[in-house]
C-alpha positions in Angstrom: 47.4 21.0 -36.5 49.1 19.5 -39.5 47.4 16.9 -41.6 49.3 13.6 -41.1 49.9 11.3 -44.2 51.0 7.7 -44.0 53.0 6.9 -47.1 53.3 3.2 -47.9 55.7 1.8 -50.5 58.1 -1.1 -50.6 60.5 0.9 -52.8 62.7 2.9 -50.4 63.7 5.5 -53.0 60.0 6.1 -54.0 59.1 6.2 -50.3 61.7 8.9 -49.6 60.8 10.8 -52.8 57.1 11.0 -52.0 57.7 11.7 -48.3 60.1 14.6 -49.2 57.6 16.1 -51.7 54.7 16.1 -49.2 56.9 17.1 -46.3 57.8 20.3 -48.2 54.1 21.1 -48.6 53.7 21.2 -44.9 52.3 17.7 -44.2 53.3 15.6 -41.3 54.7 12.5 -42.9 54.9 8.9 -41.5 56.2 6.1 -43.7 55.7 2.3 -43.9 57.5 -0.1 -46.1 54.9 -2.9 -46.2 51.2 -3.4 -45.9 51.6 -5.2 -42.5 53.6 -2.3 -41.1 51.0 0.2 -42.5 48.1 -1.6 -40.9 49.8 -1.5 -37.5 50.8 2.2 -37.7 47.4 3.3 -39.0 45.4 1.3 -36.4 47.5 2.6 -33.6 47.2 6.2 -34.7 44.9 6.8 -37.7 46.4 9.3 -40.1 44.5 12.0 -42.1 45.2 10.1 -45.3 47.0 7.0 -46.5 49.0 7.1 -49.7 49.3 3.4 -50.6 51.3 1.6 -53.3 49.3 -1.0 -55.1 52.0 -3.5 -55.9 53.9 -4.7 -52.8 55.2 -8.2 -51.9 53.8 -10.1 -48.9 50.6 -8.0 -48.8 49.7 -6.0 -51.8 48.0 -2.6 -51.8 44.5 -3.9 -52.5 44.7 -6.4 -49.6 46.0 -3.7 -47.3 43.2 -1.4 -48.5 40.6 -4.0 -47.7 42.0 -4.5 -44.2 42.0 -0.7 -43.6 38.4 -0.5 -44.6 37.4 -3.4 -42.3 39.3 -2.1 -39.2 37.1 0.3 -37.2 39.9 2.9 -36.4 40.8 3.3 -40.1 37.4 2.5 -41.8 36.8 6.2 -42.8 40.4 7.3 -43.4 40.8 8.3 -47.0 43.2 6.2 -49.1 44.9 7.3 -52.4 46.4 4.4 -54.4 49.7 4.7 -56.2 49.8 2.4 -59.2 51.8 1.5 -62.3 48.7 0.0 -63.9 46.8 2.1 -66.4 43.9 -0.1 -67.2 40.5 0.9 -66.0 39.6 -2.5 -64.7 42.6 -2.4 -62.4 41.4 0.8 -60.9 37.8 -0.4 -60.6 38.9 -3.1 -58.1 40.5 -0.5 -55.8 37.5 1.8 -56.1 35.2 -1.0 -55.2 37.2 -1.8 -52.1 37.0 1.8 -51.0 39.9 3.7 -52.5 39.2 7.5 -52.8 41.5 8.2 -55.7 44.2 6.8 -57.9 47.6 8.3 -59.1 49.5 6.6 -61.8 53.3 6.3 -61.6 55.3 8.1 -62.9 53.3 11.1 -61.6 53.5 14.8 -61.9 54.5 16.4 -58.5 51.9 19.1 -58.7 49.2 16.6 -59.5 50.2 14.4 -56.6 50.0 17.4 -54.2 46.7 18.6 -55.7 45.0 15.2 -55.5 46.1 14.7 -51.9 44.8 18.1 -50.8 41.5 17.5 -52.7 40.9 14.1 -51.1 41.7 15.5 -47.6 39.4 18.5 -48.2 36.6 16.3 -49.5 36.9 13.9 -46.6 36.8 16.7 -44.0 33.7 18.2 -45.7 32.0 14.8 -45.6 32.8 14.3 -42.0 31.2 17.6 -41.1 27.9 16.9 -42.7 25.1 15.2 -40.9 24.5 11.8 -42.6 20.8 12.0 -41.7 19.9 15.5 -42.8 22.8 16.6 -45.1 23.1 19.8 -43.0 26.4 21.2 -41.8 27.6 19.6 -38.5 29.3 20.9 -35.4 32.6 22.0 -36.8 31.0 24.0 -39.6 28.5 25.5 -37.2 31.2 26.5 -34.9 33.4 28.0 -37.6 30.4 29.9 -39.2 29.3 31.3 -35.8 32.8 32.3 -34.8 33.3 34.1 -38.2 30.1 36.1 -38.0 30.7 37.2 -34.4 34.2 38.3 -35.3 32.9 40.4 -38.2 30.5 42.1 -35.7 27.7 42.0 -38.3 24.1 41.9 -37.1 23.3 38.3 -36.2 20.5 36.2 -34.6 21.4 32.8 -33.3 18.5 30.3 -33.1 18.9 27.1 -31.1 16.0 24.7 -31.5 15.1 21.1 -30.5 12.1 18.8 -30.4 9.8 18.4 -27.4 8.5 15.0 -26.5 10.7 13.4 -29.1 11.9 10.5 -26.9 8.4 9.4 -26.3 7.7 9.5 -30.0 10.8 7.4 -30.7 9.8 4.9 -27.9 6.3 4.6 -29.3 7.0 4.4 -33.1 10.7 3.4 -33.3 13.8 5.1 -34.5 13.0 4.8 -38.2 10.0 7.0 -37.9 12.0 9.2 -35.5 14.6 9.7 -38.2 11.8 10.8 -40.6 10.8 13.5 -38.1 14.4 14.7 -37.8 14.6 15.0 -41.6 11.2 16.8 -41.7 12.4 19.3 -39.1 15.5 20.0 -41.1 13.4 20.6 -44.1 11.1 23.0 -42.3 14.1 25.1 -41.2 15.7 25.0 -44.7 12.4 26.1 -46.2 12.0 29.0 -43.7 15.6 30.0 -44.3 15.1 30.1 -48.1 12.0 32.3 -47.7 13.0 34.6 -45.0 14.7 37.1 -47.2 18.3 36.7 -45.8 20.5 35.3 -48.6 23.2 34.4 -46.0 20.8 32.4 -43.8 22.6 29.4 -42.4 21.1 26.2 -40.9 23.1 23.4 -39.2 22.3 20.1 -37.5 24.1 19.8 -34.1 23.0 16.2 -33.8 20.0 14.3 -32.5 17.0 16.6 -32.5 19.1 19.8 -32.0 19.4 22.5 -34.7 21.1 25.8 -35.1 20.2 28.7 -37.5 22.1 32.0 -38.1 19.8 34.7 -39.5 19.7 38.4 -39.8 18.0 39.9 -36.7 15.5 41.9 -38.9 14.0 38.6 -40.3 14.5 36.3 -37.3 10.9 36.5 -36.1 9.5 35.8 -39.5 11.9 32.9 -39.8 10.7 31.4 -36.4 7.1 32.0 -37.2 7.5 30.2 -40.6 9.3 27.2 -39.0 6.5 26.8 -36.4 3.7 27.1 -38.9 5.3 24.6 -41.3 6.3 22.2 -38.5 2.8 22.2 -36.9 1.2 21.8 -40.3 3.2 18.6 -41.0 4.0 16.8 -37.8 0.7 15.0 -37.5 1.4 13.1 -40.7 4.0 11.1 -38.9 1.4 9.8 -36.3 -1.0 7.0 -36.7 -4.5 8.3 -37.3 -5.9 7.3 -33.8 -2.9 9.0 -32.0 -3.2 12.1 -34.2 -6.9 12.4 -33.4 -6.4 12.0 -29.7 -3.5 14.4 -29.7 -1.1 12.2 -27.7 0.6 8.9 -27.6 0.7 6.3 -24.8 4.0 4.9 -23.8 4.6 2.1 -21.2 7.6 2.5 -19.0 9.9 -0.2 -17.6 7.6 -0.7 -14.6 4.7 -1.4 -16.9 3.1 1.9 -16.1 1.4 3.8 -18.9 2.0 7.5 -19.6 0.6 9.9 -22.2 2.8 12.4 -24.1 1.6 15.3 -26.3 2.3 15.7 -30.0 5.9 16.5 -30.8 6.5 20.2 -31.0 9.5 22.5 -31.7 11.0 25.0 -29.3 13.6 27.7 -30.2 15.7 30.1 -28.2 16.9 33.2 -29.9 19.7 35.7 -29.1 20.8 38.6 -31.2 23.5 41.3 -31.0 21.0 44.1 -31.6 20.7 45.1 -27.9 23.9 43.5 -26.5 27.4 42.7 -27.6 28.1 39.1 -28.1 31.7 38.4 -27.3 32.1 34.8 -28.4 30.4 31.7 -29.9 30.3 30.3 -26.4 28.3 33.2 -25.1 25.9 33.1 -28.0 25.4 29.3 -27.5 24.8 29.7 -23.8 22.2 32.5 -24.1 20.4 30.8 -27.0 20.3 27.6 -24.9 18.9 29.5 -21.9 16.2 31.0 -24.1 15.3 27.6 -25.6 14.8 26.2 -22.1 12.5 29.2 -21.4 10.5 28.5 -24.6 10.1 24.9 -23.5 8.1 25.9 -20.5 5.4 27.0 -22.8 3.1 24.4 -24.4 3.4 23.5 -28.1 5.8 24.9 -30.7 7.2 28.3 -29.8 10.2 30.5 -29.6 11.6 32.9 -27.1 13.9 35.9 -27.9 16.4 37.3 -25.5 15.6 41.1 -25.3 17.8 41.9 -22.4 20.2 44.9 -22.8 
């Protein structure tokens, strides 16, 4: 799918010039001759990037930029400003409003293309990083898993999530819940760094779900380290009385009180040592199945698929 760029300029010659340059580079180009037109087009179908002239009549580029940032569909769309102003203070205004980059007219064609590609690449990378943990998100996880399966190299896929996490969130609130998510990410990263596999990969699917890709020869050492570090640290997130009791009490909507054990971490593991894994979908399904099996056991644990 081509990246779509909305080029906004009130000068028809400049508009055509920029559109032609970027069109030749393989981008899908849409144009707008005013800020009002740009807002309407971007809101209806958010582009990959907006290339926005700063000096336009009726609604200038900075006003348009501010409106783009305040409109939900376009709030995260990267914007590169085109300007004739060379003073730093002029650029600071745009950067404060949320511009991702500035290009000064007249510009070098190669620089224009390079800056556009860089901003798009940076935006895509930022979108695929968990804002909470900083770990790679779903798209990166999917690409990495697909690549490794295609290479047919030895691989272990670990799918883990937290047990009793909802009750913890209900009892202590989402702020402390976020701290536990970050802590879990840290334990997995520490285990990956110490397991002896330089290509170990850890990703955050979302919520309390995590994925790791590890060499099969070190996967059990990795899982053991994760569990040891997790269990050593999880009690620090509990109030002293709850930690000493070993459970929390949560009242449901009916006013009935229930007890829930300390949060633990369960992992399901599948490798291609004893079976051929054909696709990322198959790997994900088997790892999920093994995780559910691990969850039937109390406390933090992992379960490895050893079927032929």
